[in-house]
N, C-alpha and C positions, 0 to 999 in steps of 0.2 A: 776461502782460507786454504792455503796449501802448506803442508808440513815439510820438514827438511827432506824427508824421504820421497816427496812428490805426491803423497796421498792427499785426497781432498778431506775437508773437515768431517763430512758425514761418514766417510769410510773409516776415519780414525775413531770417531765416536762409536761406531758399530764394532770395530775391532776391540776397543777398550771394554765394551760391554761383554764381549765374548771372553776376554782375558779375565775380567772380574768374576764371571761365572765359573771359570776354571779354578780361580783362587778360592772362591767360596766352597766349591766341591772338594778341593784338596783338603781343606780344613775340616769339612763335614765328614769326609771319610776317615781323616786322621783321628778324630775324637768321638765319632759317632758310636764307637764300641762301648764307651763308658755308660751310655744310657740304655743299652740293650743287653748288658751283661746278664741280668737275671733270666731273660728269655733264652739267650744263647746257652747259658749254663744248664738250664732245664732241658733243652733239646739234646745237648751233647754230654752232659755230666762232667763238664770241664772243671779241673781244680785250678788253684791260683797260678801254678806254673804254666798250665795250658792256656789260661787266659792271658798271661804275660806274653807267651809265644804268639798268640793270635794278634794282640795289639802290635807287637814288634814286627809281625809279618808284613805290615804296611811299610815300615821304615827301612828294613834291610834292602829291598829292591829300590825304594825311593832314593836311598843313599847311593846305591850302585849306579843309578842313572846320572848323577850329578856331573861327573867328569866328562861325560859324553853328550849331554843334552845340548851344549853349545855347538859341538861339532855337527850333530844331526841337524840343528837349525841352520847352520851354514851350508851344509850339503843339500839337504832336502828343501830348505826354506821353512819359515815359521808356519805357513798354512798346512803343509803336509805333515810336518812333525807334530804340531798341536792336534790336528784332527785325528791322525793315526793313533797316537798314544791315548787321547781321551776316549776313543772307541775301544781300545784295549781295556782301559779302566772301567768303561761301562759294561763290557762283557764279563770282566772279572768280578765286578760287583754283583752282576746278575747271578753268576755262579755261586758267589758267597751267599746270596739271599736264598737260593734254591738248593743249596748243598745238602745231600742226605747224610753226610758224614763229616766229622771234624777235619780229616785231611783235605777233603775237597773245599771246605770252608777256608782252610788255611791257604790253599792255592788261589782261590778267588780273591782273598784279602791281599795276597802278594801281587797279583795282577793289577788290582786297584792301585796299590802303592807305586808300582812301576809306571803305570799309565799317567798318573798325575805328577810324577817326578820331574816332568819337563816344564811344568807350568811356569815356575818362577823364572827360569833361565830364558825361556822364549819370551816371556813378558818383558823382562828387563832389556833384552836385545831390541825388541820392538819399541819400547819407550825411549831408548837411546836414539833409535833411528828417527822417531817422530818428533822428539822434543830437544835433542842435542844434549851435549855435556853440561851446558850451563844450568839447565833446569832438571837434570836427571836425578840428583839427590832428593830434591823435594818431591818430584813426581813418583820416584821409586818408593819413598817412605809412605806417601799417601796410598800407593797401590798395595804395599805390604800390609797396611792397616786394614784393608778389606778382608784379609784372611780370617782374623778373629771373628768377623761377623758369621763366618761359616761355623765357628765354634759355638756361637750363640744359637745358630740354627740347629746344631746338634743337641744343645741343652734343652730346647723347648719344642719347636715344631717337630723335629724328628722323634723326640721322646713322646710327644702327644700322638703322633702317628703310630709309633710302636705300641703304645698303650691301647689305642683304639682298635688297631687292625693286626697287631703282631709285628715283631721285629723283621720278619721276612718280607712282608708287604712294604714296610717302610723302606727297606733297601732296594726292593724292586723299583720303587718310585725314584730313588736316588740314581739307580742304573739308567732309567729312562732320561733323567735330566742330563747325565753324562753323555749319552748318545746324541741327544738334541744339541748339546754344546759342541760336540764334534762336527755335526752337520753344519752348524752355524759358522764354525771356523773355516770350513771349506768355502763358504759363501762370502766371508768378510776379510780374512787375514791375507796379507801379501805373501808373495813368493820370496826367493832369495834376494838379498840386496844387490848382489853381483853374481851372476851365473858363471862368471869366469873364475871366481875365487874357489880354490880348493887346495888342500894340503894332503901329502901322503901320510900313511899311518906312522911312518918313522918320524916325520916332522911333527905330527901331533903328539907322539910320545915324548919327543924331545922338549916340546913346549910344556908338557905336564911336569917333566923333571925340573925344568927351569922354574916353573911356578912353585914347585915344592921347596925350592931353595930360597924363596923370598923370606927375608928375616922375620917380618912381623906375622907371617902366616901361622906359624905354630903356636905362639902365645894366643893369638886371636882364635885359632881353632880349638884350643883347650877351653877358652871361655865359651865358645859356641857349643862344644860337646856337652859341657855341664849344664848350661842354661836351658837348652831345649830338652836335654835329658830329664832334668827335674820336672819341667813343665809337662812333658809328655807322660811321665810316670803318674803325676798327680791328676792332670786334667783327663788323661786317657784311661786311667785305671782306678786310682785309689782314693780320690776325694769322696766319692759316695760311700764306699764301704767304711772309710775312716770316720766320717761324720755319723754313720749309723752306729758304729761301735762305741765311739767316744762320747757322743751327744744324743744318741737314740733318736736321730732325725729320721723322719719318714723319707722314702725315695723322692717324693715331690718336694719336700722342704730342702733336702740335700741338693736337688737339682737346681733350686733357686740360688744356692751358694755356689754351685759349680759354674754358673754363668759369670761369676766374678773374674775367673781366669780370662775369659774372652773380652770382657769389658776393659779389664786392666791392660791387656795387650793392645787393644784398639787405641788406647791413649798412649801407651808406653812406646810403641814402635816409632811414631813420628816425634814424640816428645824428647826421647833420649838423643835423637839426632840434633834437635834444637839445643839441648843442653850442651852437647859436645861442641857444636859449631859456634854458638853465640855466648854461652855463659862460661863454661870451663875452657873453651878454645883448645880442647885436647880430647881426642878419642880415647886415649889410654886412661886419662884421669876419669872420664865418664864411666868407663867399664869398671875400674877399680872402685869407684864410688858405689856403683850399682851392686857389686859383689859384697862390699862391706855392709850396705844397708839390707841386703838380701839374706845374709847368713844369720842375723840376730833372731828373727822369728823362728827359724828352723831349730836353732839352739834351744829356744824356749819350748817349742813343741816337743823336742826330744826329751826334755826333762819333765814337762807337765802337759801331756797331750790333751787332757780332759779338763783343764782348769779354767778355761775361758768362759765368760758369760755368752749366752746364745746370741745376743745382739752384736757381739764382737766377731762372729765367724765370717760374715760377708765382708766387713772391712778388712779383716786379716788376709783373706785370700785375694781380695782386690789389691792390697798392698804388695803381697808376694808377686802377683802378676806384674805390677808396675815396676818392681825392682828387677824382675827376671828379664823384662823386655828390652834390655839394652843391647840390641842386635845390630842396628844400623851403623853405630860407630865401629864395630868390628869389620863390617863390609867396607866402610869408608877407609879405614886405616890400611887394610890389605890392598884396596884398589889404588891408593896413593903410593904404596910401597912397591908395587909390582911394575916392571917395565911394561910399556903400553902393549907390546906384542903378545904378552902372556897374561894380561889382566883377566881375560875371560876364563882362562884355565885356572888362575888363582882363585877367582870367585867360585868356580865350580868346586874346587877343593874345599873352600869354606863351607859351601852347602853340604858337601860330603861329611864334614866334621859335625855340623848341626844334626844331621839325620842319623849318623852313626851313634851319636850320643843318645838320641831318642830311642833307637832300637836297643842299645845296650842297657839303658836304664830301665826300660820296660821289661826286658828279659830278666835282668838282675833282680828288679823289685818283685817280680812274680815268683822267682825262686826263693827270695828271702822270706816273703810272706808265707809261701808254701811250707817253710820249715816250722811254722807255728800252727798252721791249720790247713786242711784241704778245702775248706769253704771260706771264701773271702768275707762272707757275712758274719762269720764267727771267729775271725782272727782276733787275738787278744791285743790289748794296748801295747804290750811289749814288742809285738811285731812292728808296730808303727814307730815306737821309740827307736828301734834299731834302724828303720828306714830313714827317719828324719836325721839321725846321727850320721848316717852315710851321706846324706845331702850336705851336711855341715862339712864333713871331711872333703867332699868333692869341691865345694866352693872355696875352701882354703887352698887346695891344690891349684885351682884355676887362678886365684889371686896371685899366688907365687909365680905362675907362668906369665901372667900379665906384667909383672915387674921386669921381665926380660924384653918387653916390647919397646920400640923406639918411636916416639911421636915427634916428628920434626917441628910441629906447630908449637910445642912447648919446650923443645930441646931436651926431652928426657931420653934416657937410654934404657 
């Protein structure tokens, strides 16, 4: 069997395994901090603001990589781009694990975020090369759904490793996995699709400017900014402390609830694409529906954060993840709206919006919780009331922005 790009079936399968490994690791690094916060706090005496900065240190460089990841893949080829940056992530994670001080841990975390920041763009470019435009949406949705499995790995296996051997040993193992994946990329991934292709820096900048003018980019970017921002703040930082404060859950019991985020996303990422394509036949309507259904539980939690029965906690966070994960329609609407020659740049800017949201929400939430307590474990319920109220306000703003989008499939403006 030969793919469109000329690669044999075995080579494609090996390449997909490497890409999936990179996706798992990107999510594992993204949310692994949530389960090692007590050990990290004990080693460095970090307050909520410092913990928020630590979590956000992954997302700032990750976001910064997005506009340029596609250009690097075009110039260097997927093999060198993926292998080089995964090696950077591995070395950065090793630095994080062995850091004797908070500033060095912050640098290691940032290198990890920068390194895995190219995974999605390189993966999407290779999937398009191997499977063509006709099957790209389905294949891309399935690939994106592998990421939340990395969140599940963070919730249980990584937590178990950290409990048994300490958080530092757990992240040394993650660093080794990253370096092995980089080596595997050298052996399996292809080079540039066309070695004659190249653009000047001026042409690349002009393409980014044109992409930034795509009408639907900014409404979809607002949706992306808020959606991943809320998810990252809760899955990456505050689910465990909130459940401990509001419901007196042990760390182990709270970790069981934490995995609801990953399970929900695993279903939501491909499911919302199906809803937009087959049921609502509108990306805009799908996103508006997800926001409307997403905002109500946060409003309830802002008013009565500790009023739920214990048995409702896992279903609640599962529901929140399902409503949050309406991401593929945003990509699809921008992809259709952009001229073919700047679609890659437009999707890179969409990724930038997603991960800027993650960084900003984690930083902001740490500062907000820090106004009430220097220890996340003792933050009062009022801190979380204000946090959840901020989520409600952000979702309302994103819904207003989406009303400005135009979806030609349903004729909306």
